[in-house]
N, C-alpha and C positions, 0 to 999 in steps of 0.2 A: 505493500499499498503505497500511497505519497502523502507526505504531511501535509495535509492542507495547509498549514504555516509559512511552506514557504510562498504564500501569495502575498503576503507582506517580502522577502526579500524578495525578490526579483520582481523589478516593475516590468509592464509590458511589453517596454523599450526594449527591452532586455530579452525580454521571453518572442520577442519579432527579430533582433538577430540572432539569434540560435538557432532558429527556425532556418535565418537567411544562408546563412553559413553552411549548414547540413543539408545536405538532402534526405527528406524524412524519409522516403522506400530504402534505401541507404540505412538507414537507423533503423536501430533495434527500438519496436514499439513503446517499452518503459523509460527510454533514454528520450523518446519523445513527450510522454505523461511528465516529468521529469522539467523539462523545457518548460513546458505549457503548463504545470503547478499543479496538476490534476491527477487524482484517485480516478484509473478508469473502472472504479469497482464505485462509486458512487456519482461522478461526475460534481460536476459545480456546483457553488453554492449559487442560490438568486440572487444574495448581494454581490457576488463576485460577478456573474452573468454582466449583472446592471453595467459592474463598475467598467467592465471589459467595452463593454457596447459602448458606452460614453466614447473612449478613449479610441476604439477603432472602426468606431461607424456600424453602420447597419449593413445587413449581407446582402447588398444590392449592384448593380453594375453602374457605374458612374455617367451618367446621362452627359449631354452640352449641357455648357452653362445657362438655365435660365433666362432669357432675351429678358429683359423688364418689360413690361407693358406701355410705358411712352415708345422705346425705342420702336416695336414692332410698328406703333402706331403711326410713326415717323416715316419707317417703310414703307407704306403704304405708298408719301411722296414721289419714292426713289424710281422715276418712269420718264422716256424722254417728254414722253405728249405730256406729261406734270411739269416736266420742266419748259413748254413750249406756252404753255398756258402762264406759268412763273413770269418770263419777261413779258406777254402781253402786260399782263397785272405792273409790273415797274412803267412799260412804256405809260402807260394809261395814268399810272400816278403820277410819272413826271409831266407828263402833257396839263393834266389839269392843275398840277401845281404854278406850272406856268403857268396857263391859263389864267387861275387865279390873279396872279403875281400882275399880271402883265394888263388886267382890268380898271377902264377911266375910273377914278372916282365920280361916283356917284352914281355909277351902272351897271347893269344886272354881270358879274362878275363869270356867268356860264352856269353848269351846275352848281346848285349848293353842297353836295356830295359823289363825290367818284364812285360812281353806281356801276362801272363797269367795275372797276376794278374789286370793291365790294359784291357783285355778284359772282364772279369769276373763283372770288377767295369761297363763297362760300360754297363754289360747288365741288372745287379743289377737298374741301373740308367734309361734305356729304358722301365724296368718295371715298374719302381715305377710311371712314366712319363704315360703310359698309365693306369694305375691302377689311378690316380690321375682326369685323364679327362675322365674317362667312368663314375669315383665317381660323378665329378663334375656334367656331363651334366644328372644325374640319379637329381641330386639339383636341377637342372638348370628344370625341368619335375614339379618336385612339384610346385615349385615356378612360374610356369605358369599357373598351377590352380589353386593358390589363387589366382591369379591375375584377372583369369576370367571372375568373375565378380566385380565390386567395388562398395561395398557399401555404401550406404545412408542413411539419416536419417535428418525427418520435425523438427528441434526446433527454436523455439520462442527467436530472438536477436533482438535488436535494437528495439523493439516494434511491428516487422514483421514475420512470419516465413520463414523459407529459408533452402535448402534444403543442410546438408555440411556432408563430408565427418565423418563414421561412429570414425574414430580413433581422429576424434575433438575433441569428445565430452566431455566436460571436469566437476566435481561435480558443482553443481546449473544452471547447464541449464535445460530448459524446453522445454522436450522430446512433441510434437506433437504427436499423435495416431490414426491411422486410421485402419480398417478394409485394412489385406494384408501387413501391415507394420510388418518388425521384431524389435522387441527392442533390443537394443545396449545398455543397459547398466540397474543398478539397480536405482531404482526410483521409489518417495512416492507418488503416486494420488493424487490431488487435484481437478480434475472432469474427472467426467466418464458420458456417455450415452450410457447402453446398451451393455457398454465394453466385452467382453468374449477374455482371450487370451491362448492360445494353448502352454501348459506347457509340454507337452511330453517328449521334450529333456530336460528338468531337472527334473522332478519329475517325470514322467513314466507315469503321468494319461493320460489317450488318451483322454478324452472327456475336452473341451474349458471351463475353470474356466472365471466364471462370478468375475469383480472388480466394488468393490464400493468403494470412498477415504475415507470413515468412519474411524477412530482412531480405534483400537480393543481394546480391554479389559483386554486384560490378551495376553503373549507371544504365538503364535504360530506352527506353522510347515512352513517349506517354503512350502508346497501346500494348507495352510493355510491363507496365509497373503493376504488376497483379497484386503487390500489395497498399496499394493506392487509389483512392474512390476518386470522381470530381464530380465539378459542378454541371448540372444538366445531362445526368446519366440517370437509367433508373435500370431499377433493383426487376429480373425479369424469371428469378432461382433464389431459394436460399436463405439466409438472414444472415450477417455481419451486426459488427461495431467499430464505428470508428474515431480515431479522437483528430478533430477537426485543425488544421495545418494553416488554410486559408480559404479567408472570404473574399467577396464584393470582386474589387479588380483584382486583389493578389491570387484569384483561385487561376486557375488555365486558362478557363473562359474568360477573366477579366484580362489579359493578357492580349487576345485576339481583339477582344470591346477594345482595346486600347490603341492598336493597331491600327484600326478602322477609321480610328479617328480621323487619323490626317488626310485621309484623300476627301475631296473636295466633289462636290453635284455638280454636274455641268448640268447648263438653261437647256430645256427642254425646245423642241424643234416650235413650237409656236409664239411663245415668252421671244425666241431667235426671229423670228420673223414678227413680231407687235418691235421688237427696237428698227429690226429694217424699214418697215410702213415706215414709225414715227419719224427715220430721220429722214426718209425721200418726206416727207411733208415737210419736214422743217427746212429739209435743200432748198423745194419745191416754194416754200411759204417768201422764203430770201428774194430766190430768184425773185418771183413776181411783184414782190413789194419792190425790189430795186428798180425792174420793167416799171411798173406802177412814178415809183417816183421820179426817174428819168425823163417819163412819160411827160409829168406837172412841170417838171421843171423848163423843158421845151418846149413844149405847148401854149403855159401859161405864166410859167415865171415864179417866184416866190419876191411876193410884193413887203411879205411885211413880217414878223414873231409868229402871226395870225396861220400862214399859209404852211409855217413849219407845225404848227401845233396841228393842224388840219391832217396835216399828211403822217403825223406821228399815230396822228387816232386811224388814220387809214391803217397804218399799220396792225394797229391795236386789229381793226376791222378786219383783214384778212388770214391774220391767226386764228384770233375767235371763228373764221370761218372755215380756214381749215380744218382745224384740234377736232377734232367728237368727242369731245367731251370728256361725256360718259361713256365710253368704247372700257376704258377701265374698270369701272365696277361694274359696268354690265357682263364685261368675260367673268369678272370675280363673281357674281349670283351665279350667272349661271352656270359654268365649271363648278359651281357652289351646289347647284339643285340636282347636279349631276351625280355630284358626291354624297349628297342623302338616298338619290334615288339607289345609288351601287352597295352605298350601306342596309339599303333593305333587303337586300339581293345579297347578304351575306360577302361585302366586297367593301372592303373600307382602306379610303385612298389619304392618305397623309398628306398631301402635297397638291392644291387643287390645280395646279399648273403641269399634274401627271396626268388630269384625267386624258385631255388630247394626245396622249404619249401612247396611253394606252388601244386608242384609233388608229394609231398608225401601226401599228405589230405587227410584222412579216413573219416572224418566226415564234412559237412559244418553246419552252423546252423543260422539261417537266419531270421533274423525279417520277418513278412507278409507284411508290410505296405509299396507300393513303390519298394518294391524287388522282390518279388514274387507277387503281384498284379502292378499295373499301379496306384496306389495312384488318382484317380482318381473318384470317388460317381458315377457309373451309376444307374439310376434305369432302372429296369429289367422288372419290374410288377407293372400291377395296375389292383386295384381290386373293381369292380362296384358292385351295388345293381343285376344286369343283367348278371353277367360275367365278365371271366378276359385277358386280355389281357398280350403280353411279346413285351418290346420297346426293335427294333436291334440296333444293332451298342454299341459299346463302348469310354469309356473317353469323353473329354470337345467337339468334334467334334459335332457338330449337325446333323449329319447325319443318319437317320434310320427308320422306322414305325411302326407303329404299326400292328401286325398280333396274329393270335388267338394261345391257349397255344402249343407248340409243332406242329407249321405248318412251312412249310419251306419258305426261302422269298420271295415266290409269295403269302403270306398265307394274306397279307392284304385283297385281298376282300370278305375272309370271314369272316373278322370280322361284324357283324352284325349292322345297323343304331343304333340301340340303347344303345347299347354299346359304340358304339364310340361317343355319346353324350355323357354318362358318364363319360368316359372318357377326354374329350377335357374341360368339367367342372372339374374334377378333377385336371388335370394336371395345367390352367388357374389358377387356384384359387389358386396351390402351388407357380405360378410364378412370381404372385401379392404379398403373403403373404410371399416377401421375401424380402435379404438384399445383397443378391449376386450378380457381375457382371459377364457376361459371353465376352471377350471380345477379338479381331484376331491383334496378331501384324505384325507389316511390315513385316515379312517374310513369312505369311500368317498362322502362328500356333497359336490353340484356348489356349486361357488360361482364368481363373478362380481368382474371385478377392472378397475374403470374405468363408465364411464355405462351402466347399466343398457339403455337404450334400446339400446345398439351389443351389449350381450351378447346380446339378445336375437333379433339378425342373425346371429350367429353358432352361437347352438342352432338356429334353426330351419335354416341351412345343416346342419348336422350331422343334424337331423331328415330332409330330405330329400336328402341326400348331397351335396348342393351343393356341400360345401367340399374332396368328393373331384374335383370334375370341376376345380375350382379351384389344385388343391397344388398343380401345377408353376409356380403366379406368386407372386416372391419380393418384396417392395418393393423400390421404388429410391427410389422420392424422396414429397415430399407437401403438398400444401395446404392446411393445417388450417382445421378447423374456426370460426364466428367467428360473434358472435348476428348482425353485419351482413349476414357472405355467406350463412349460412344452410344453407350446404352443407360438405362436404368432397369432399379426391379426393385419389386417389394415382398412383402411377404404377409397373408391377409389369412384371418379365420373364418376359417366358416363355420355359422353361427346353424347352418340347417344341417349343420353334418359333424354333428357331436364337436365342434371348437377342433375341425383340422387342418387344419395348414397348405396353404397351396402356392409357388411363385407367379406371379406374373411379373411380365419385362414388354419391354419396348424398346428401338432403337435401328440404329442402318441396318436395310436388311443384309448385309453381304455380312455385317461384323454379327448380329445378334442368328445367324445361318449357322453361324462355325460352334453356338453351342447349342445348336439344334442334333438329336438323334431321332425323335419322331414326326408324322406329320397328321393334322386331325385332317377327314376324309369321312365325309359321309355318315359324321357323329361318329364319328369311330378313329381308334389311335394307332394306325401300325410305323413301323419302321421306313425310317426316311433313306431315298435310293438317290442314285449319283443322277438322276432324268430328275428329280422331284426336283435335286438343287440347280441345276441346269437352269428349268421350268420358271422358277422364282429368280434365279438372278437375269433370263431373257426379259420376264416380266420388268423386274426395275427398269432394265435399260429403255423398255419402252415405254415407262410412266414419265422415266427422264428424260428421255427426248420430246415427251410432248409437254416439258417443264412444270411435272408434279414432284413434288418435295415427298418420298417416300419413306414409311416408317414400317419395322415388319414389327407385328406383335407373338409374343410369345407366353404360355405357362407351364406348370406340372405341380399337378399335386404330391402331397411329401407324406401324407400318410401320417400322420402325428399330431401332436395335438399344441406339443411344444419344441418351443425355440433348440433347447439343450439335447429334442429327442431325435435333431434333425441331423440324419449322417454324416459323420467328418466335421459337422461343430464344435469346435473347442471350446472349452468352457476353465472359467481358474477352479481354484481349490475347495469355493463354495459352490461348485452349481453353477454361476452365472454367467451366460455364452457372455466372451467378452464384444469390441466391436463388431458386430456383422459387417458392413463396409468394410473391411478388412479380409472378407473371409468369400467376398464376390464370385471365384471359380468355383466354390462347392458348390454354392446357393445358384449358379447359373448353369447349373449341370444338366445333362440329359434331359434339356427342353422339348415341349411340343408347340412345333411351327403352328402358329394360329391362321395367318395372314398377313395379309398388310397393308395400309392403307397409301393412297395419294394423294397430297393436302396442296392446294393454292391458295393464294390471295386473289382473289376473283376478282375481276375489270369491274367498276362500277356501272350501275344497268343503264345509267344517262351520261355516258363519257362518251360511247360509239356516235352517240345523234352528235356531238360537239365535238368531236373531231370530224364529223363528214362539215358540219356545217363550217369549221373553220379555213378548211381546204376546199369547200366553195368560193370564200371570200379571199380564196390565195395566202392562206395563212400556212403555213409550214409548221407544224406538231414533229416534236423531237425531243424523246423517251432519253433520260440519264438516268441511269441505276445502276449502281454497289451490288446487282443480284447477276444470280449465272445468267449468261448470254440467249439460252437455247429460254428461261423462264420469260427473258425476257423479248424476247423476239416472238415469244407465244403470247404473249398479252396485249403485243402492239399488233400482232397481225388479229388476233378478235377483235382491236380497237379500231383498228383500218388505217390505223398509224403506216402500218407496211402492207405487201400483198403476201400472201400467202408464200412461204420460200426464203421469205425475204431472211434479211444477216444482220448480228449487231456487232458492232465493234467495239475489241474487249481496248482496256489501259494497256494491257501490256502490247496492243496492236499500236494505238496514237503514239505510245512513246519511242514504237519504232522509225515515225512519221517527223522524221529530224528536221526538213526542208517545211522553210514554212509553205512554198505553195501546193508540193504534196499534202501538208496538213490542211490546208482551205480547197485543196480540190476535194482533202476525204471527207470535210463537214458539211461540201455542197451537195453529196450524192446522200452521205448516210443520214437514217432520221434514226438509228437506233444504239445506244452504247451501253455498253457492258461491265459489270465488276473494274467501275472508274476509280479514280482518289478526287480529291478537292481542286490536287492544281488540274482535272484533266476538264474538270468541268470550268475551271477559268481561260482557260485555251480556247474550250468551244466555242465559249461567248463571244469571247476576242477575236475568230477567225469569221463567226458570222456574222461581226459589225466591221470586218476588215470588205467583207461581199459586200455591203450598203443596206445590212439588214436593221431594222428597230426590234431587240431581243427583249422575249419578256422569259425572266429565269425564275421558275420555284425553289424556292429551297427551307429545308425547317430545322437541320440541324448546324451547331457552330462554324462546321468543316465548307455548309453553305455561303457562308456569310460573304465573303470577297466575289464569288462570281455574283452574288444576286447585288452586290452594291454594284456591281459593273456594268450591269444589264442595263439598260434604256429601259426597260420598265423591273424591278427587282420584286417579287412576289413572296413573301413571308408568309408561314401557315402559321392562324391562329390557332390551331388545339395545341400542335402536337410540335409547333415550332419552339425553338429557344426564345429568350429574350433578344440573345444579339444577333441573330437575323431577322426579326422584327425593328429591331432597330434600323438596321443597312435597306431594309425595305421599303418600296414608293408603296404597295398598297399591300395586305393582308388579308388573309384568305381568311373568314370564319368560319368558316365549313371543309377547309383542305379542300376544296375539289376543284379538278378541275375546270369543269363545266362551269361553276363559278365564272373563271376568266376569261370563256368564251363570251360569256352575259356581261361582261366588263368591255372587252372585247365590242360590240356590241353597241353596249350604250354608249361607250369610248367614240363610234363611227359616228352614231347619232348626233353629239353632242357636235363632235368639227364638222356638221355637214352646218349645223343651225350657228355654229359660230360663223361659215362661211356668207349663212345668209345673211347676220345682218352685219358684218364687214360690207358686203355687197353693197349694203342701204347707207350704212352708215356713210361711209369714203362717199362713192357716189352721190348722195344726201350733200356733203360736205363741200366734195369736188363743185357741188354745182353752186352752189353758196361762194365759191370761190372765183367762181367764171365769172357771175354773177356781179358781183364786185368789182372785179378786172376787169371787165367790157364795159359795166357801167362809166367807168372812170376815162379807158380809150374812149367811148363812143358819144361820151356826155354829151360831148356838141350836139350828137349828129341827133342825139334820142330827147334830148330837150332836156336834161336834166339842167346844166348848166347855162343859162341865158345869156344871150349879149349882153355886155359892158358888165358882167356880174364877177365882182372881183373876190377870193377865194376858191377854196378845191370845195367842191360840193361832191358828196358820195353819194352814192343810190340806197345806200340801205347804212342803216344807223347800225353801230355797235351793238348796244345794248337789241338792238330786233335781232340783229343775227344770231345774239349770248340764247336770247329767246326762243326761238326756232331751234336752236341744239336742245336746249333744254325741255322740248314741248316734241320732236320728233326724233333723238337721241335715245331720250329714255326709257317713258314708257314702251312705246311700237315696236326696239328696237328688242326689250327684253321678252316681249311676248312672241317676237321670231326665237329668242334663243330655248324658248320651248316649246317649238312648231312641230307638228306630228313626223314623224319619217313619212318624205313623199315619195320615196322604192325602196327597195329593200336593199339598207346598205350592206349585208353580208353576200350580197350577190356580186359585187365586184372586187378587182384586189384590193392592197393596200398602197394609197401612195408612196412615193419612193422618199427614201429619206433626203433625196434632195431635192423635194419637190417642193412649189413655192407655196403657202397658205393663200396667197393671194396670186395669182397665176395670171400667163396671160392673158385668158379669156375672160378673166376679170376685168383685170383692169381694161380693156373694149367696154366690157358694161359699162363701168366707174365714169369714161368719158364720156362714150357714147351719152349715158342718162347725164349727166352732169351739164353737156354741153346744150340739150334740149329741156332743163330745166332754166338753164341760163337765157336762152334764147324767149319762153316762153313767159319769163318775171319779166325781161328788158320789154316784153311787149305789150303787156297790162302795165308798166306801168307810164310809158309811150302814149299808150291812146288817154293818159291822165296828162299829160303833158302839155304844153303851146311849144311849137316850133318843134313836134318833135317827125317820125320818117312815115307816120301812121295816121296821123290826127295834126291840127293846128288850132288847137284852141283859143282863148283867148286869154294874155297871164293878167289882163285888166278887172278880167271877172270879180276872180275872189284874191287877185294879187301872186308874187310866182311865189313867195313863202307856202303860204294855205295852198295853193296848188302843189307843190312839191311832197308837204306832210300825206295829201290824199291819194296822191301817185306812189309814196313808198308806204303806205298805208295797204294798196293794192297788190304791190310788188312782194309786200313782208305777207299777206295774209294769200298769196299766188304759189309762193314758194312751200309755205307751211300744206299747201291741197296737196301740189305738185308731192311734195313727199311723203304724203301720205298713203298717195296712188303707186310710189314707188313701194313703197312698204309691204304691198300687197304684189307688188311683183318680181322683187326683191328674193322671194319665198325659194325660187328654180334659176336654172342659166335660160334651162330650153321650155321646160314643161308652162302651158299656158295658164297662164293666173286663173282660170277659169273652173280648174279642176284642180277641186278642195276646197273652191274658193271659201266655203263657211267654216273648214277644219279645224280653225286655228281661232276659237270663240275669243281668247284673248284680246288675239289680235285686231279683230273690232272691238272691244272695247277700250283699247289705248288708243283706236285713232279714234273713238267716238269722244273721250276724255280727251283727246289734243284740239278735235274743234271746240268742243265746248269751251275751251280756255284762250283758246286765241279767241272766242265771241266775246270773253270777258274782257281781254286786251284792249280790244276793239270800243267796246262799249262802256266800261266804265271811265269815269272822267278823270282821276287820279294816277290810272295807268297808262291813260291816252299819253298827260303830260310825261310820267317817267318811260315811254317806250316810242314818245313821239309820233302816235299815231292820231286818227280820226273815225270817228261812227262811219258806215259806212250806206249804205241805202240797198235795199232790196237784190236791184238790178245786179247791184257792183257785183254783189256774192256770184249769180250767177255766173258772170265774167268771168269770176276769179276759178270757178269749179273747171268752166268748154276748157279754159286756156291750162290747167292744171293737166285735164285731162288727157291732154296731148302728149302729154308723158307714160301714161299706161298704152295711149294708141299704139306711140314710138315704140315699147316695148315688143308688145305684142308683135306688130310688121320686123322687128329685129330677132328674135325666137322664131319666127313661120322662116325666115332665111335660115335662120345656123341649123336647125333642124333639116331645111330641104338639103343644106351642104352634108351636113352630118347624114342622114339617108344613101348622096350620094356617094359617097366617100366611105361608108359601110357594103 
């Protein structure tokens, strides 16, 4: 025993130093206990555990430092579009101050307040608030996933075993491990009984590793440290106790997490495109502003400071007209709505910008176990001396029965009695020689405890009622399974036969067969012949080629009722039997072969349709697994990933491809990879990306994290995934299902289509505003905007009017288009290429064409109400030039609003007529109605007349506005007719 008083003599820092300078696997467990001042028989005291928790911190991985809320809010302003508006605000403020400073004493000094600047700033703040709220909601969804389960661990404290939150574990705690437990910290074993731990999440090894407490003679790789347990792994068999040597970031998992934190995330295609569009708009605005200012200087000249001020205001007008102020907020809201819809379908996207990337995926790399398959090992075949049967039903629900091979569900009656007897004997032996457990939770769901392979035998026994025929047996001793023995045996007492004992065994068929001398045939036992052995081995090979994992079952009645009476068993002087596990050769001799089972992890029934859908969408599905090549090829064939006869490429074969070009050629052709290591997954992802693919990569274990992070769309498993992998991923599957990925891709494509719709709408509308201002200034004299003798610059539309149009038309209609129903089958076309533009040449054609039509009809409408125009020659003396200009601006203002409403209807498709599904989007019609109502308010409310420079219009003027604006819809429809004809001819 360790003296608990040592707690006061060695500080936690000294304890940490002791462990840092020594490899626990090379140190005797008692020395590790002394270094950590703990008695392995009693554990830490609650007081000491609390002190260490305060010193070492909680047992959890360190995430990125939390970003302060104020900084998150300010990040919403880090956008080129926002920078343009801030520049416009600055110009507006400068112009307002100059105008106020140069106002004549006693005269009206322009606007009392800088309305332009105030409105722009308000819009920026609203955008920032919307973005902040939506990002916060996405983060809350991820946090909610993390809280779905509250992990707990059994530890020994105060001389008793208790369950505590995993985060409360400290160095020196004694972990109490049992089947089904997750290991929640690194530790040095000091006791173990048949302990096997699945370390695939850390090392990639698919087979559970046997653990022993003996000190290692030399340093070994992580996967070979048999006396250590590691955070993030799970116990599949046996029991054990370990001294915690590392928690949190000091664990092996923590070291990997720390390395991953050094990499930076790359911008998504949509983010890159928005930056590009913003730059184009900024450059275009600057060029247009320079051209207009140069034209004004040449044609009219600057005669006073007021001309300079008016020119600066014109620059503001151009900036306001060019920049879709609501774009950032609309993008955020549309992406957030998509995230919420995905969350309802078990796909939790951590970053809004990743939604669009999902729709661009061209390759989905998926693990097999749990994602493409159910992760529920199932006995499908039973082969005995007299024949073979199939066991129906999949998963852990004990619902099914035995049928003849290739029979329908009603084929049970065709199974002969002799085969049925042999099958029941086989499954009964497998269910007894078993450490697994099948149980039903409070909600009626079946769950397994222990090794999934062992649980599959219990399920099969229940399906065939073999468990009932063997229910009278009670286990009295066990010879455990080890990787060296490859078999397990138990001795059970038959309560129905005077307590006589029998041996039941299971194991690798070729190994177990060597211990069998007899065979069960037709409900009778006879000596086993060489022909029997060859037949059994041929069946093993046949099932293995069909990707089944095979297990043999055997038994032997001992015809005694106590262990001491078994012939050959050694006892001590008191007649007590020594460790039965050391006498396996005696116990497992002269066995009777009952039969063998074929076990497989069945594919998810819904995945095949999802794979077919992804192929139809031009998305390649790739399986990457650590499983056997035959198993991988079988599952891939069943799911339609590869054709029958397709092969899997192994990790060794990938290692042989040292040339990069050869490796890329292999990954371009092969869709199934087996027996791969973590570094292979990363190389495959990088190779696919070099070929121009946008790659989605699934992962659950820590070893998957580098590949998941490197992929364009890293996808972590929500149920089986480790914390490190979830941190690395951009999306988390709450149900670990491949079909959820495909559904998310479909949603991502729909969102991308809607983004293109409102981008087409927003940019064409804003280009229309720019052209209106540009041509209105350049052609001011021809249109009557500038009257003879007028001094100074007269702009066709005011900056506040342009800003109102953007508020009115950019917000509600564009947002409604962001939730537009799909106009076609988004999964019936190939994914867009990695170099394809979000706004391509065709869309730019739509944008410029509609922009020109908008500008033309708007300026015509203004011209009709001005003296000296091209289409009318109204008398300026009637109401005065100023009043006439206000009326003309109100007309142009209103025409532009209606033109953009018609443009919203037309922009829903590049080719499809506006009349197809015209009323399918009720939100859009609601937005059009709201925008129209607000425009009416601006025209007829007196104080808004003053703020926006408008005047009430007569009824006939509204008809004129609608008629002129309708030309936008007509022109768009005519253009679509031509484009459809061209597309048809090309096809």
